[in-house]
N, C-alpha and C positions, 0 to 999 in steps of 0.2 A: 640377483642373489645366486651364487653357485654353491652346491652342496660341499660341506667339508667332510661329512660322513654319509656315504651312500647306504640307503636303508630301503628295503622292500616296502612298497606301498607309500613312497614319499608323497607328501601333499604339496610340493613345491609349485606345481602348475596351478593348483586350486587355492593356494594360501590366501590370496587377497580376497577371493569370493567368500571363503569360509570365515574369515575374520570379520567381514562385513555384517555377519549375523551375530557377532558377540555383543553381549550387554556390557554396562558399566560394572566394575567390580573393584574389590580391594586387592585380592591376591589371585594370581593366575596359577592354576595347577594343571599339569599335563603328566599323568601317570604311565603313558606309553610313549616315551619321548622319541625313540627311533632316531631319525636323521634331523629332527628339530626344525623342520621347515616352517611351522607355525610359530614356535618359540622365537625364531629369528626376528619376526616382525613385531613382537609384543614388547611393550615397554612397561616399566614398573616392576613391582615384586612378582618373581616367578619361582615356583617350586616345581621342578621337573624330575621325574623318577622313572625307573624301569626295573624289571626283574633280572635283566642281562647285566651282570656285574662288569664284564669287560667293556660294555658300552658306556656305563656310567663312569668307569675308570678313565675311559678315553675322553669323555666330555670334560671331566675335571682337569685333565692334563692340558687339553686345549685351552681351557679357561686360565689356568695358572702357569703353564710352562710350554707354550706353543713352540718355542725355538727348539726345545728338546725333541719334540715330535718331528719337526721338520728335518732336523739333522738325521734322526733315526731312519725316517723315510728315505731320505736321499741316499743313505748308505745302503739300504736294502734294495732301493730301486736300481742303483748302479750295479749291484751284484746280479740282479735279475737280468739286466741287459747283457751281461757277460756270460752268464751260465744258463739262462733260459728256464724252462719249465721245472727242471729238477730242483732248482733253488726255490721256486714257488711252493712246491710240495714239501720241501724241508722246512720252510717256515710255517706252513700249515700244521705240520706235525708238532713243531715247537710250541705254536700257539695253543693247540689242544692239550699240551702238557702243562703250560705255564699260565695261559690266559693273559699273556703280555699285551697291553693296549697298543703298543707300537706295532707289533705283529698284526694285530687285529686291523689297524688302519691300513697297513700294507696290503693285507689280503682283500680288504673291501675295495681297494682301488685296482687290483690286478686280476680278481676273479671273473668268471664268466658273467658278462653283462652287469657286473656290480651287484649281483644278487647275493645278499647275506643269508646263507642257508646253514641250518644246523640239523643233525640227525637226532634220534630219540635220546642218545647218550649225552646230548649237549656239545657234541664236537662239530666244529665248522667243516663242512663237507663239499663246498662247491669247488669246481675245477678251475684250472688256470684258463684265462682267456686268450687263446691263440690269435695272433695277428694284431694285438694291441699291447702297447708297451706299458700302459698304466699312465696316470696323470704325471706330467713332469714335475720334478721338485720345485722349480721356480714358480710354476703356476700355482702349485699347492700352497707355497709359502704365502702368496698374496691372499689366497682364499682363507687360509687358517688364521692369519692375523686379523682379517676383517671379522671373522666369527668370534675370535678371542675378545675383541674389543666390544662386540655386541652382547656377549653373555657374562660380563663381569659381575653382575649383580644376581645372577641366577643361583639358586640353591639346588644342587644335584644330589639326589638320594637314590641309593640302591634298595629298592623294596618292591613288593608286589602292589598292584593297583588298590587292593582293599585296604591297605594301611593308611591311605590318605583320609579315611573316614574320621579318624580321630584328630586330624589336622584342620579340615575344612570348616569354615563358618558360613553362616547364611548369606553374608555379603561377599563371599568368594565365588570364583567361577572355575569350572573344570571342563577341559577339552579332552575328549577321549577318542584315541585312534587305535583300537585294539586289533590283534589278529582277527581277520574277518571269518565269519561263520563257515564260508565255503572254501577256506584255505587251511583247514585243519591238517596239522602235521607237516605243513610247508615251511613254516617260519618259527623262529624262537618264541617260546612262551605261549603256546596254544592254551587257551583259557576255557574253563567249564561255562557253558552257556547259561545254565540255571543259576550258577553262583554270580555270574555277571549281572543277570537281570535283577537278582536280589540286591546287589551292590547299587544299581541304579535306583531301585526303590528306596534304599537307605538315603541316598543323596536327596531324593524328593522329600523324605521324611524330615531331613535337616534343612529343607527349604533352600538348598544349594542349587543354583543354576548350572546346567551342563549342556554341552553340545557333543554329540556322538557321530563320528563318521563310521559308516558300515557298508555292507553289501548293497549294490544297487542293480543297474541294468548294464548288460554287456551285449551289444549288438541286438539280436532278437531274443536273447535270453534274459528273462527277468529273474534276478537272484535276490530280490528284495526279501529280507527276513521279516516275518510277521511278528514284530515286537508287541508285547502287551500294550494296549491302547492307553492304560492308565499311567504309563511311565513317561510319556512325551506328549507335547501339545501340538508340535508342528513337524512336518516331515518335507524336506526339500531334496531335489536331486541336483548334484553339482557335477558339471562335465569335467572329466579328469583326463581325457585323451587316452593314451595307451600306456599301460604299466610296462615296467621292464620285463616282467614275466611273460606278458602277452607278446611283446615284440620278439623275445626269444623263440616263441613258438610260431612265429610268423602270423600272428593274429592281428588283423588290421581293423577289427571292429571297435567302434566308439564305445566308451565306457562312461557311465553316469553313476556316481557313488551317492549313497544316501547320507543325508545330514539330519539328524533328529535333534530337536530342541525341546527342553521342558519348560519353555516360556514363550510368550508371544513376541 
């Protein structure tokens, strides 16, 4: 599986291991959809959401009109090859003004190390990746059509994570991959820790099973967050290799992320 949307904190390398811990369920919910690495492998009814509207808009177009996106990307990509970084920054400005999903896709594929970064105003602020041309349109075409076929029955919703509480039932399952505790201010949609803990307690109260990916161990540094013991039953460490952010900084330490389960 190759990513169609690059997103910081992707679970592509850990997807198979994470899914092996999932229970049986009726409907799958993922309220921090990001790049969708877990969603890609899930079958059956799926409700995937995010607070980032351009991201949800992009997913919906991949689902319903992928050929439009491919054509738009090819046009932008060709212009980039001719004009260079000035064109990249002009599209970045246009995206911040319009939130056009096609511009968003282009930026995600040509920005430094593929890191989706926003400032406090919600503006995309990562720079152009010098020395890389971005994924070629013909290669992206194949990847996008594969994803489009995989997600035809997914319901995409623009909403904050708390809003799934009125949707989920006791026989459903929720996978959570929120912005991590130790990455505050780095990525889109930083969340309030106390409010998030209360949300997990509400899932427990509704007897909804969940799995939560969160901070773990990086090299010799243990960044595991001391979550309240009454909100989960099991804690595992999942090897994740090196994140894009770590590679950008020249960090070669191995990373193990936490996976919390509120079931055996």
